[in-house]
C-alpha positions in Angstrom: 68.2 -35.3 -68.0 70.3 -38.5 -68.5 71.6 -38.9 -64.9 68.2 -38.3 -63.6 66.5 -40.9 -65.8 69.1 -43.4 -64.7 68.4 -42.6 -61.1 64.7 -43.1 -61.5 65.3 -46.3 -63.3 67.5 -47.5 -60.3 64.8 -46.3 -58.0 62.1 -48.5 -59.6 64.5 -51.4 -59.5 65.0 -50.9 -55.8 61.3 -50.5 -55.3 60.7 -53.8 -57.1 63.1 -55.5 -54.8 61.6 -54.0 -51.8 58.1 -55.2 -52.9 59.4 -58.7 -53.3 60.9 -58.5 -49.7 57.7 -57.2 -48.3 55.5 -59.8 -50.1 57.7 -62.5 -48.6 57.9 -61.1 -45.2 54.1 -60.6 -45.1 53.3 -64.1 -46.3 55.8 -65.8 -44.0 54.5 -63.7 -41.0 51.0 -64.9 -41.9 52.0 -68.5 -41.2 52.2 -68.3 -37.4 49.1 -66.1 -37.3 47.1 -68.7 -39.3 48.2 -71.4 -36.8 46.7 -69.5 -34.0 43.3 -69.9 -35.7 43.5 -73.6 -36.5 41.3 -75.5 -37.0 39.1 -72.4 -37.4 40.7 -71.6 -40.8 41.0 -74.0 -43.6 43.8 -75.0 -46.0 42.8 -72.2 -48.4 44.8 -69.8 -46.2 47.9 -71.7 -46.9 47.3 -71.5 -50.6 46.9 -67.7 -50.1 50.2 -67.6 -48.3 51.8 -69.4 -51.1 50.4 -66.9 -53.4 52.0 -64.1 -51.5 55.4 -65.8 -51.6 55.1 -66.4 -55.4 54.1 -62.7 -55.8 57.3 -61.7 -54.0 59.5 -63.9 -56.2 57.8 -62.5 -59.3 58.6 -58.9 -58.0 62.2 -59.8 -57.4 62.5 -61.2 -61.0 60.8 -58.4 -62.9 63.2 -55.9 -64.6 61.5 -52.9 -63.1 64.3 -50.5 -64.4 63.1 -51.2 -67.9 59.4 -50.6 -67.2 57.5 -47.5 -67.1 56.9 -46.0 -63.7 53.1 -46.7 -63.9 53.8 -50.4 -63.5 54.8 -49.8 -59.8 51.1 -48.9 -59.0 50.3 -52.6 -59.6 52.4 -53.6 -56.6 50.2 -52.0 -53.7 47.0 -52.8 -55.6 47.9 -56.5 -55.8 49.2 -56.5 -52.3 46.0 -54.8 -50.8 44.0 -57.5 -52.9 45.9 -60.3 -51.4 45.6 -59.0 -47.9 41.8 -58.7 -48.6 41.5 -62.4 -49.8 43.5 -63.5 -46.7 40.9 -61.7 -44.6 38.2 -63.5 -46.6 40.1 -66.8 -46.0 40.2 -66.5 -42.3 36.6 -65.1 -42.0 35.7 -63.9 -38.6 39.4 -63.5 -37.6 40.0 -61.0 -40.5 40.7 -58.1 -38.2 44.0 -59.6 -37.2 45.3 -58.9 -40.8 44.6 -55.2 -40.6 48.0 -54.4 -39.5 49.6 -56.3 -42.5 48.5 -53.2 -44.5 51.4 -51.3 -42.7 53.7 -53.2 -45.1 51.9 -51.8 -48.1 52.0 -48.3 -46.6 55.8 -48.6 -46.2 56.1 -49.6 -49.9 54.0 -46.9 -51.5 55.2 -44.2 -49.2 58.8 -45.0 -50.4 57.9 -45.7 -54.1 55.8 -42.8 -55.1 56.8 -39.1 -55.2 53.5 -37.5 -55.7 51.1 -37.1 -52.8 48.1 -37.7 -55.0 49.5 -41.1 -55.7 50.0 -41.8 -52.0 46.4 -40.5 -51.2 44.9 -42.8 -54.0 46.5 -45.9 -52.5 45.7 -44.8 -49.0 42.1 -44.8 -49.9 42.3 -48.3 -51.3 44.1 -49.6 -48.1 41.4 -47.9 -45.9 38.7 -49.8 -47.9 40.5 -53.0 -47.4 40.9 -52.2 -43.7 37.2 -51.8 -43.4 36.5 -55.3 -45.0 36.6 -57.3 -41.7 33.5 -55.5 -40.5 31.5 -57.4 -43.3 33.1 -60.6 -42.4 32.4 -61.2 -38.9 29.1 -62.4 -37.1 26.8 -59.8 -35.9 27.5 -60.6 -32.2 31.2 -59.6 -32.5 30.8 -56.8 -35.0 30.9 -54.0 -32.4 34.4 -55.3 -31.2 35.7 -55.4 -34.8 34.3 -51.9 -35.6 36.2 -50.6 -32.5 39.4 -52.3 -33.7 38.9 -50.8 -37.1 38.2 -47.2 -35.7 41.6 -47.6 -33.9 43.4 -49.2 -36.8 42.6 -46.7 -39.5 43.9 -43.5 -37.8 47.0 -45.5 -37.0 47.5 -46.5 -40.6 46.9 -42.9 -41.7 49.5 -41.5 -39.2 51.9 -44.4 -40.3 51.5 -43.2 -43.9 52.1 -39.6 -43.0 55.2 -40.3 -41.0 56.8 -42.5 -43.7 55.9 -39.9 -46.4 57.3 -37.1 -44.3 60.5 -38.9 -43.6 60.9 -40.1 -47.2 60.4 -36.4 -48.5 62.9 -35.1 -46.0 65.4 -37.7 -46.9 64.8 -37.1 -50.7 65.4 -33.5 -50.2 68.5 -34.0 -48.3 69.9 -36.4 -50.9 68.9 -34.1 -53.7 70.8 -31.2 -52.0 73.8 -33.4 -51.5 73.8 -34.6 -55.1 73.4 -31.0 -56.4 76.2 -29.8 -54.2 78.4 -32.5 -55.4 77.9 -31.6 -59.0 78.5 -27.9 -58.5 81.5 -25.8 -58.5 81.7 -24.2 -55.0 83.3 -20.9 -56.1 81.2 -19.9 -59.2 78.0 -22.1 -58.6 78.4 -23.5 -62.1 78.1 -27.2 -62.8 81.5 -29.1 -62.4 83.1 -31.7 -64.5 81.4 -34.6 -62.7 78.1 -33.2 -64.1 79.6 -32.5 -67.5 80.5 -36.1 -68.2 77.0 -37.5 -67.6 75.2 -34.6 -69.3 77.4 -34.7 -72.4 77.1 -38.5 -72.7 73.2 -38.2 -72.5 73.2 -35.3 -75.0 75.3 -37.2 -77.5 72.9 -40.3 -77.2 69.9 -38.0 -77.6 71.3 -36.1 -80.7 72.4 -39.4 -82.2 68.8 -40.6 -82.0 67.1 -37.6 -83.3 69.9 -36.7 -85.9 70.4 -33.2 -84.8 73.8 -31.4 -84.2 75.3 -30.7 -80.8 78.1 -28.3 -80.1 80.6 -28.2 -77.3 82.6 -25.1 -76.5 85.7 -24.9 -74.3 86.9 -21.4 -73.1 90.2 -20.6 -71.4 91.1 -17.1 -70.0 94.2 -15.5 -71.4 96.8 -14.5 -69.0 94.8 -15.6 -65.9 97.9 -17.0 -64.2 99.2 -13.5 -63.7 96.2 -12.5 -61.6 96.9 -15.2 -59.0 100.7 -14.7 -59.1 100.7 -10.9 -59.0 97.5 -9.9 -57.3 96.5 -13.0 -55.1 93.9 -15.6 -55.3 91.1 -13.5 -53.8 91.3 -11.3 -57.0 91.4 -14.3 -59.2 88.4 -15.7 -57.5 86.5 -12.6 -58.0 87.3 -12.6 -61.7 86.2 -16.2 -62.1 82.8 -15.3 -60.6 82.3 -12.5 -62.9 83.3 -14.7 -65.9 80.9 -17.4 -64.9 78.1 -14.8 -64.5 79.0 -13.3 -68.0 78.9 -16.8 -69.7 75.7 -17.8 -67.9 73.9 -14.5 -69.1 75.1 -15.0 -72.7 74.0 -18.7 -73.3 70.5 -20.0 -73.7 68.6 -21.5 -70.8 68.8 -25.0 -72.5 72.6 -24.7 -72.6 74.8 -26.2 -69.9 77.6 -24.2 -68.4 80.5 -25.9 -66.6 83.6 -24.8 -64.8 86.0 -27.7 -65.7 88.7 -26.4 -63.4 91.1 -23.3 -63.0 90.1 -20.8 -65.6 88.7 -23.3 -68.1 85.0 -23.3 -68.8 82.8 -25.4 -71.1 79.4 -24.9 -72.7 77.3 -27.8 -73.9 74.8 -26.3 -76.6 72.1 -28.8 -77.7 70.5 -28.3 -81.2 73.5 -26.2 -82.3 75.5 -26.7 -85.6 79.0 -25.7 -86.3 78.2 -22.2 -87.5 75.9 -21.5 -84.6 78.6 -22.8 -82.2 81.2 -20.5 -83.8 78.8 -17.6 -83.4 78.2 -18.5 -79.9 81.9 -18.6 -79.2 82.2 -15.1 -80.6 79.4 -13.8 -78.4 81.0 -15.3 -75.4 84.3 -13.6 -76.1 82.6 -10.3 -76.6 80.8 -10.8 -73.3 84.1 -11.4 -71.5 85.6 -8.3 -73.1 83.0 -6.3 -71.2 84.9 -7.3 -68.1 88.0 -5.2 -67.4 91.0 -6.1 -65.3 93.5 -3.4 -64.6 92.3 -1.4 -67.6 92.6 -4.4 -69.9 89.6 -6.1 -71.3 89.4 -9.8 -70.3 90.1 -12.2 -73.2 89.6 -15.9 -73.8 90.5 -18.6 -76.2 87.7 -20.7 -77.3 87.4 -24.0 -79.2 84.3 -25.4 -80.7 83.5 -29.1 -81.7 80.2 -30.2 -83.2 78.6 -33.8 -83.1 78.5 -35.7 -85.4 80.7 -33.8 -87.8 83.8 -33.4 -85.5 83.5 -36.5 -83.2 81.3 -39.5 -82.7 81.4 -39.8 -78.9 81.2 -37.5 -75.8 84.8 -38.1 -74.9 86.2 -37.4 -78.4 83.8 -34.4 -78.8 85.3 -32.8 -75.6 88.9 -33.6 -76.6 88.3 -32.0 -80.1 86.8 -28.9 -78.5 89.8 -28.6 -76.1 92.3 -29.1 -78.9 90.6 -26.3 -80.9 90.8 -24.1 -78.0 94.6 -24.7 -77.6 94.9 -23.9 -81.3 93.1 -20.7 -80.8 95.4 -19.6 -78.0 98.5 -20.5 -79.9 97.3 -18.6 -83.0 96.9 -15.6 -80.9 93.6 -14.6 -82.6 92.2 -13.3 -79.4 93.3 -10.0 -78.0 96.0 -10.6 -75.4 97.1 -8.8 -72.2 98.1 -9.4 -68.6 95.0 -9.4 -66.5 95.2 -7.2 -63.3 92.8 -5.9 -60.7 89.0 -6.5 -61.7 87.0 -3.4 -61.9 
């Protein structure tokens, strides 16, 4: 949804900055390595180093958040290519640059979520790691083969470790983000999620020209439950109400506990008539719950975009105002709630 799309765009932007940093770090680190081989290597290696620095600056300047995710695949491919031409530039000393491939591994293990993407780039990195074998003289080739036999497993282990740590971190972050957006009592989404979701849905429905309805429900006489019977009974009632609402709405709808005994439903692709019908179905579902021999009742307000409001904030405010009018009009059956059956 909207917040998730924004999060992925931010992740791409962060990956672009990481790519710029790694290009620059790798290029600057190659300078002292090249000096070790002078005069064995020519000036072309310095031009290759400059190319890496320029690549880093380009990565820092690109607006990655506005590009599709596929563009990120260009980064490790270009980086692997630049390591390869650096190996070509230094010739028989190419094996020294196998370890620069670790920087590429760090990038794609962080940037890509799917393991097939990681495996694809790992195969390309391994191919580059084998390249020094073809560049060295026959006399020293056994030594380079031995170095490569050691380097490739280490690169694979490094890839596995970084991917594992990234997946564990992503899982933990997702769990914390989900927990922060959920009501701990009922398990429904909370108001923090509602604000982002409703903003996204209004933008989407404005673009495709379809209606969007928002329903606000408030239980009648709920204060008496907490005052007379205690909060544990009130909490149990709220759990039952949350379950009843969730069972009544569609899978595409979003159910939120805004706070206290007030709930909200965001119903995409729903016009005013359908929104009113949904409100009646929700009231009927809540009347199936009984508290102290009295059916649970609720007041409901419905607002529809774009007929009733032009923004997410106004749409929610209009639905809330309609809910208060419904409660004041006394259209829903009233009664003091008591012990939940």
